[in-house]
N, C-alpha and C positions, 0 to 999 in steps of 0.2 A: 509391478511397480510398488515401491515402498518409499515414500518421501514426505518431507514436511515442507509446507509452503507458507511463507510469511507475506501477508498483504499489508500495505500501508496506504493510508489516506492522509496526505500531507496537510498540515495546518500550522498556523502560527499562534493560535489561541488554544486549540485542542487538536491533537493529532491522533487519529484512530489507527489501530492495528488489529490484525486477526491472524490466527495460525490454525491450519488444518493439517491433519495427518492423512495421507492417501495410501491405502493398502489395496492393491489390485485396482478394482473399479469402485471401491468404497471410500468415502471421505468421512472423517470424523473431526469434530471441533476439539482443538487442544485448548485454546484460550483466545480471548479478545478483550480489548479494553481501550483506554485512552491515555495519552500523555498530556497532563495539564500544563499549559505554558503561560496562562494569562497573568499569573502573579509575578512573573519575571519582568523586571523593568526595561531591559534592553534587548534589542533584537539579537545581538550577538550572544547574549546569555541564553536566549531561547534556542538558537542554533546549536550551542554547546550541549544543552540538555537533550535536544533531539538526537544528536550524535551519540551521547552517552547512554541514553535509554534504549535506542535502537540497538546499539552494540550489546547492551545487557540482555535484551530480548533474544538477540542472535546467539549469544553465548549460552543462554539458558536452554533454548529449544533446538539449537543447531539446525536451522532450516536448510534445505537443499536448494531452494529457489526463492526469489524475492519478486513480488509483483507490486507495482506502485501505480497509483492513479496520477495521470498527468494533469498538471494545472490547466484549467480551462481559461480561455481568453475572456476577460471581463472588461468592464468599462474603466476600472481603476488600475492603472498601470503599476502604481506603487504596491498595491495588494498582490498583484500577479508576480511582481519581482520577489516579494517576501515569500510567497508560496513556493516559487521556483527554488529559492534558496533552501527552504525547509525540505522540499523534495530532494534536492541535491545532497543535503547533509545526510538524510536517511539512506540515500543511494551510496554515499561515500562509506557509511558504516558497513553496508553489505559488500561493497567492493573490497574493503579492508579485510574482510573475512573470506574473500574469493567466492562469493555467492553470485551466481548469474542473476541478472536483473531483467525484468520485462516490464515495459511501461504500457499502460492501457488508458485510452481516452475514457472520460466519464460515461459517455453514451454507450461505449462498447461494454463497459462493466454492467450498466443497467440492462442493456439488451441481453447480455449473457445470463444474468440472474433471473430477470422477469419476462424476457421476450419483448420488452418495450424500452427503447432507448431514451424515452422521455419520462420514465417512471419516477415517482417521488422517492425520497429517502425512506419514507414509511413503507412504501410498497416493496422496496428492496429488502428492508429489515424483516418484513412479514414473510417474504419468500425464503429468506435465510433461516428464519425461525422454524419454518416448516421443513426445509431441506435437512437441517442439522439437528432437528428436534431439541431446540433450545427452549428451556422452560421459561426463563425470565430474561427479557431483553434489557440491556443497560439503559440508563437515563439518556446518555449521549449517543445519537445516531452516528457519530463519527466512528465509533467502535464497529458498528455494523458495516460502515463504508470501507473500513480497512479489511474486514473479513470478506466483504464482497470482492475486493481486488484479488484475494487469495483464491476464492471459489471460481471467479472468472478465469483466472490463470489455469486452474485445473480443467475447467470446461473447454478452454481453448487449446488444450493439449500440452500445457506446461511450457518449458523453455523452448520447445521446438515449434510451438504454434502461436506465439504471441505477436504483438505488433513491433515494438522496438526493443532489441536485445543488446545488453552490454555485459561482458564478462571481465572487463578490465578498464582501467582509466583510458588506455590507448583506444579501445573500441568506442568508448563514450565520446572522447574528444574527436575521433575521426568521423563519427556520425553526427556530431553537434558542433561544427567549427564556429557557428554563430554564437554559441554560449560560452566560448573561451576567448578571453582577451589577452 
């Protein structure tokens, strides 16, 4: 097995991403970071930037698979809608390049990385730092959250072992009729 996995942690202020290269049973860090969105005035501008930056990352690293953290249900419905849009736009960029997508619940990612589904962001980051021998972690934990999605995907067996899989708009729509109006 030789593949590149892109992981994304959707956000409307800061969006995290991480890339790993899997060779056989060994994984190595390619890159991870954040997309800053807070200075953009309008939600539609943020969505456009998410699409453009995700596409640029895809075009640079040519990932074989895309893992994304599913938005979790919170008390603020508006926030969840915005997060869902951010996630959808990053997924659209992957689908645009015909990259299969797998979606993971936040608890599943934490469980996969640390063995504890209620682990803190700091605990997840520390485990990733150890696993991937990362010297210095970035200021924003959103970067390690994006990386965690990619590592979780690898641990779950890739595109064959994840939770929800989509390899085209048709499969996404058929699996999510409630999300399409």
